[in-house]
N, C-alpha and C positions, 0 to 999 in steps of 0.2 A: 352464167347460171350453173353450168356444169362444174366449174371450179368451186362454186359455193356448196354444191351438193357433195363434192369430193371432200371438202374440208369439214363437213358436218355429217359425215356418213354414220358415225356412231350414234348420235341422238336420233337420227332418222331411223336407224335400224331398231333402236329400243322402242320408239313410238310405234313403229310398224308391228312389232311383236305384241304390244298392248292391244292394238287394233285387231290383230288376228284372234287374240284370246277373247276379246269382248264380242266378236262375231260368233263365238261358240265353237270354233274349231278345236278338236282334241289337242291337249297341251303338247303331248309328245310330238305330234306331226306338225303343229304350228311352230315349235322350236326348230325342228329339223328343216322344214321348208324355208323358214325365215333365214336360217343360217346359210343354206345352200344358195338361195336367191341372192342374198347380199354378198356371198363369196364371189359369184360371177360378176356382179356389179363392181365389187371392190377390185377385182383383177383388172377390169377394163379401165377403171378410174385411177389405178395406182400411179401411172405416170404424171397425173395432175396434182398429186398431194404427197407430201413427205410423211403424213400421218398414216398412210395406208401401207401395210407391209404384207400384202397378199400376192401369191403367185400360184400357178397350177401345181408345181411340185409339192406345195404345202399340204395338199390332200393326201399325200403318201403317209402323213403322220396320223391320219384318222383311224386306221386299223389298230395301231398301238394304243391310241386313246380309248377306243372301245374295249380292247382287251383289258386295259387297266380297270375299267368299270366292272367287267364280268369276273375278274380275279380278285376283287376287293373282299378281303376276309371280314372286315367290319360290317359290311352290308349283309353278310350271310346271317347275321343275328336277326334280321327282319323276318324271314320266313320261319325261323325257330319260334320267336315270340308270338307271331301271328298264329301259328299252329297251336301253341300252348293255350292262347287265349280262347280260340274257338273250341278246342276240346273241353276246356273247363266250362265254357258256356253250355255246351251240349251235355255235360255231365250232371247238370242240375245244381252246381255249386252256388250260383247266384240265387236260385230259388230257395235253397236251404238257408243261406245267409240272410236274405231279406225276411223270410218268415221268422227266423230265430231272433234277429236283432230288432225286428218290428215288435215282437212280443216283449223284449227286454225294455225298449223305450216306450212301449204302448201306453202305460199309465199316465204319461205326462202330455200336456198339450204340445202338438207338433212332433210327437214321438215318431210317427211314421216318416216324417220329413228328415228328422235326425238319422233314422235308420237308413234311409235311402242315401244320404250323404256319406255316412260311415261305410256302408257297403260299397258305394261308388269308389271311395278311396281304396278299399281292399281289392276290389276288382281291378282298379287301375294298377295296383302293385302286383297283381298276378297275371292279368291279361295284357295290359298295354294297348288294347284295341278299343277305340271309342264306339264303333258301331255295335260290337258285342255287348258292351256295358249298357248303352242306351236302350237297345232293343230288349235285352233281358229285363231290365228294371221297368221299362214301359209295359211289357206284357204282364209282369208279376205285380208290380206295386201300384200302377195307375188305377186298375179296377178296385183295389182295396181302398185306396185313398178316396176315390169317388164314392165308394160304398158308405164310408163313415163321414161324409160331409166336408171333405177338404175343398178349399177354393181351387177351381180348375186351373187358373193361371199360375198360382203358386205351386200346385202339384206338378204341372207340366214343366215349369221352369226349374224346379228342384231336380227332376229326373234328367232333363237335358243337360243341366250344368254339372251334375254329379258324374254323368258319363264322360264329360270332357276332361275330368281329372286324369283320365288315362293318357292324356297328351303331355302332362307336365310331371306326373309322379312316375319315377322309374318303375319298370323298364319300358318307358315310352318309346314308340317307334320314331317319333319326330326328333327326340333327343339323339337317337343313333344317327339319323340323317344329318342333323345339325353338327354333331361332332365330326362326321366325315367331311362335310363341306367346309368346316372351319379348320380342319387339320389338327384337331385336338383329341384327347383320349375320351372314349365313351365312358369309362369308369369315372373320370373327373367330372364329366358332364352330369352323370347320374348323381354323384355326391353333391355337386353344386345345386342341383334342382330339387333335392329331397326336402330341405327346409322350406323353400318357397311353396312347394306343393302342399306341405302340411299346413302352412300358414293360410293358404288359399282355402283349404278345407275348413279351417277354423273360422274364416270370414263368412263362408257359406252358412255355417252353423250359427254364427252371430246374427246374420240376417234373419234366419228362421226365428231365433229367440226374440229379436226385435219385433217381428210381425206377430208373434203370439201375444205381445202386449198391445200393439197398435190395432190389430184385428183379431180379437180373442176368439171369435166364432169361425175364423177361416181354417183353423187346424185343430179340431177337437181331439181329446184323448180317446183311445180305444175303449168302447164299453166293456163292462166286466165279462159279458158272455162271449166276447171275441178273444179273450185272453186264454187260449186253449192250454197253454203251459202253466197257467196259474201264477202265483207269486213265488218268491224264493230268491230275491236279491241278496238277502242276508246270507243265505247258504252259499251263493256265488262269491260274496266278499270273503267269507271264511275260507273257501277253497283257494282263492287267490293268495290269501295271507299264508296258508300252509305251503302252497307252491313256492312263494317267495322265501319262506324259511328254509325249505329244502335247497333252493338255489343258492342261498347264502352259505349254508353248511357245506355244500359241494364246492363252492368257491374257496372257502377257507381251507378245505382239505386238499384241493388241487393247486392252490397258489404256490406252494414251495417247489412243485415239480413242473408246472406249466406256465408260470409267470403271467404275462399280460393276457394270455388266452384263457386264464382261469375264470374270468367273469362270464365269457361267452359259453364256456363249457358248463359252468354252474347253472346258468339260465337254461341251457338245454336240458340238464338233468331235472330241474324243477318242472319244466313244461312236460317232459316225458312222464314224470311221476304222476302229475295231476291228470294227464290224459289217460294213462293206464287205469288210474283209480276211477275216473268217470266211466270208462268203458266197462270195467268190472262191476261197478255199482248198477249200471243200467242192465247189463246182460244177466247178472245173477240176482236181480231184484232185491238188492240189499237196501236200497232207498236211504242210504246215508246222506245223499244230496237231494235237493229239490229237483223236479223235472226240468225247471228252467235252467238251473246251474249245469245239470248234465248236458242238456242240449247246446247251451252256449259253448261249453268247453269242447264238446265233441265236434261241433260244426266249425268253430273258429280256428282251432289249432292246426288242422291240415293245411288250409290256405296260408296261415302264418308261417308254417314250416316250409311251404313252397316258396314264400317270399324270401325267407332266410337262405334257402337253397340257391335261389337265383341271385338276389341282391347281396346277401351276406358274403357269398364266395367272391363276388366281384369286388365289393368294398374291401375285403380282407386281402385281396390280391391273389387268391387261390386260383381263380378262373378268369379268363377273358370274357367280355360280354357275349361273344359267340359261343363259347363253351358253356356259359351260364344259361344262355337260351336253349342249348341242346339239353342240358340237365333239366331245365324247366319243362321242356316238351315231354321228356321221359316221365317226369314227376306228374304232369297232367294226365298222361296215359295211365299211370299207376293209380291216381286218385279216382279216375273214371272207372277203372277196373274194380277198385275196392268197393265202389257203390253199385256195382253190377250194371253200369250203364255204358260200358265200352263194347261197341259193336262195329262191324265192318261199315255200316251206314254212317256212324259217327266219324270214323276215320276217313271215309271217302269224302264226306262233305267238308271236313276240316282241310283235307288235302286240296280239294277243289278251290275253296276260298283262299287258301294260302298261295296256291299257284296263280290265281287271278290277281291278288294284290302284289305278289312278287313281280309278275310280268308288267303290271302297271308301273311299278317303281322303276324297273329296268328300262322300259321304253322311254320314260321321262328322262332318265339319266342319259340314255343314248342321244335323245334329242337335245338335251342340255349341252352335251359334249360337242355336237355339231354346231350349235349356236355359239358356244364360247370360243371355238376355234376361229370363227369369223370375227366375233366381237373383239377378241383380243388382237386380231390382225389389223383392225382399224383403230386400235388404241382406245377401245371403248372403256376398258377398265381404268385407264388414266383419266378419261373424261369424267367418269362417275366419281373417281377418287378426288379429283380437283373440285368437282361440284360440291361434294359433301364436306371436304376439309375446309373450304372457303366460306362455309355458312357462318353467319354471325352468332356469337355466343360461345364459340369454342366447343368444348366437349359437350356441354349442356345443350347448346343449340343443335349439335349433331344428333344427340340422343333423342331430342324432341322431334326433330324432322324425320329421323328414321322410323320412330315409333308411329308417327302420324301416317307415314307412307305405308308401313306394313298394315296398320289398322284399316286404311282405306282399301288397299289391295285385297285384304281379307274378305271384303264384301263379295269379291268375284272369284278369288283363287283359293284352292285347297291348300292345306299346310304343306303337302309334299311339293306342290308347284311353287309355293313361296320359298321353300327351302332350297330348291334346285335352281331357281331363276334369280331371286333377289339376294339371298345370303352371299353367294360368291361375289357379288358386286359390292356389298356393304363391308365384307370382312377386311379387305385391304385398307380401306379408309379408317376403320376402327383400330386396326393394328398399328397404323401409322400414327394415330393420335394417342397411342399408349394405353388403349382400353383392353382390359383382360378379356380374351375371346371366350373363355368359359362363361364369365359373367354376362358378356354380350349375347352369347347363345341362349342362356337361360332366359334373359330378358326378352329376346325375340320369341322364344318358345311360349312364354306366358302371353305375349301379344298375339301370336298366331292362334292361340287357343280361342280367341274371340272369333276366328273364322268359322268355328263350329256353331256359334251362338248368334251370329248376325242375322236378324230378320232382313230380307226374306230368304237369304241364300244359305243359312247355316245348315251344315250337314246333320248335326245333332237334331235340329228341328225337323228335318226331313225324315230321319230315322224314327223319331217319336211319332210323327204324323202317320207313318206307314203302319204302326201297330196300335195307335189310339183309335177308339171307336168313332166312326163317322156318322152313324145313325143311332137313334135310340135303341136300347137293348134291355132285356130283363136280366137283372142281377141273379146269378146262380145260387147265391146264399140267401138273400132277403126276398127274392122274387119280385122286387119292385122295378118299375120302369125307370131306367137311368138315362139321363140326357147325354149326348156325345160331347166330346171336346172339340171346339171349333179351332180352325187354323189361327184365327185372331187371338184366341186365348193362349195358344202355344207361343205366339210371337210376343205378346205382352208379358207373358211369364218369363221370357228370356231376357227382357230388357234390364231388370235390376241386376241380374247376374253378369251381364256384359259390363255394367258399371262397376261391379265388384272386381272383375278381371282388370279393368283399366286402373282401378285403385291399387291392385296388386302390382301392376307395372310401375306405378309411381313409388310404391313402398320399396320395390327392388332397387330403383334408382337412388332413393334416399338412404337406404340401409344396405349397401352392397355386401356387408359382412354376412348376410343370410346366404350368399352364394360363395363368397371368398373363403369360407371356412374349409373348402375342399383342399386348400393348400396345407392345412394342418398348422400346428403351433410352431413348427420349425425346430431347429436344434438349440436356439437360444445363444449361439456363439456369435460374438461380434467379429466380423472379418478383420477389423482394424487391429485386433489384439493377437492375430495369428502371426507367429514368428517361425520362419523356416531356417533351420541350421543345417548346413552341409557338413557332414563329418570330415575331418581332415585326413590326409594320407601323406605318406612319406616318413622320413626318419623322425621329424619333429613331432608328429602326431597331433599337430595343431590344426587350425582351420585351413581353408583353401587359400594358399599364398602364392604369389608370383614374384619373381625377381623385380626389383624396382627399376623401371625403365623410364622414370620421369612422368609416367601417366597414371601411376597408382596401381597398375596391374602387377601382380606377383605370381610366379609359379611356385608350386609346392617344393619344399626342400627335397633335394635328391632327385628332382625330375630330370630325365635325360635331356629335356630341351634347354636346360641352363648350362650345358656343356660340361657337367660334372660326371657324366657317365653313370648316373644313378648313385653316386657315392657322395657323402658329405665332404666338401672341400676342406683341406687342412687349413687351420688358422695360423697366420704368422710364421709359416715355415717351421712347424713343430718338428722336432727330430723324430725320425722313424716314419716319416711320411714322404712320399714322392709325388710331386705335382706333375700331372700329365700336360703336355703342351696342347693348346687349343687347336682344334681342327681348322685348317684354312679352307674356307668355302668360297673364296674369291675367284677360283678358277676350276674348270672341270677336272675330275679325277683322272689320273694317269694310270694306264694299265700296262705300262712297260715293265 
């Protein structure tokens, strides 16, 4: 019996960890306790099994492993992006965006839902924090959607799902962790996840469009009296055309001197021009633009500029993700100060939340290092790799099994826990099967996104439940009694979006080019056509030649190794030349 336990210590250890987690123990402590407990067991059972490579001196490696966690520059981006997102949420950017975009889309059915999805994508690209996005949109948008007769399930589902876009659209925190666990570049992970994130946003909007036809009364348009900014879409379109014209003119002017960067610089010039014009038009009361056009331009451009400051510099190779996060944090402080909403209380609360999340991540990482030391010592990684590689169906069977496993575990585990526990076990098997790890990481990131939406344990649903009305209340605008949103309505509203996320997983598998574009087009050179020529040397000036010794090797002419002393030998005893006798190397030299 003891020998059987020793031979199967890896699966026993893995199952024990799942039991610890299901019992509700904190993940970091469950990982560390499981690792230490089975380390002691493994040391005692090591003589009974060749698959156990544990001994007490192995614990001496633990301090160095923990130091490797704390000195990881890549993970330093997590507190920067967290701080940036919380400062932006406190600065009122989400409120301004939702109000303005809601007015822009208000005249059409489902306009508020479109606005929530659009703003959710923008907040995802600026904050990267799911909790901040869901809470902000729940506080601001949900009362407005209920006020104008939106279906409660659809409204709550849209808000929760849009907030989870912060997990897959860069600068997502989970993408940073996945890149670190997979040993790949965060910049490549960001580039690979960008198109799937935008496609998922489009699928959300497509669902809303479909529901406006199937349930026409579920998402009515804003009434005329609610459109405080009035009309003015034509004015906005004209302003965008003018900005595009200036951008093109700047591109043509800068192209001879700046080359490939001229398009980015030209677009920057066009954006700055229209932003300055909108500010001047509003502050000087020129009224050249409509109020709607003014507000959309003034509200949208600062977060878009921040997105370019963070993601643009990373994609262009100007900054690392950590440096991009630092610039984003400074930019968020500048935006809050420009709106007059930067105070010590905002900074203090942002620092408190950032410290809490960073400590949470650090302790899970420490626990994971303790667990992995023991798990690798009992050859657990080989057990998992053999188990996954031997699945029927090859690569397709592996991907299906892995995604089903992650989808199931997402019911109980947070995405950080999945990334630190499961991903290190899956990555070696994926790499052995020749699967691109960036593509694999994005695929897992999309799947882990369902962990926020799973009823009844989805964190996004908890965040929305915490800010949604639980009892009837009087609407502050209409004065009418408004019924609350029930927990069941929140759960049922999330189900269609979980299905859309699963569909996105399937699309990513079927169309890997959505992610693989991160590699670029390449140089277009066929390696088979590359010819390497070594320049000749010696008196002949030809190629590399060796004296024929019967094997095809030849020394260059005039080489000292051919016994000619560096001179070309005389041919046929030509007059005027004296041939030197060959050096006898058959015996040691004499010094007499």
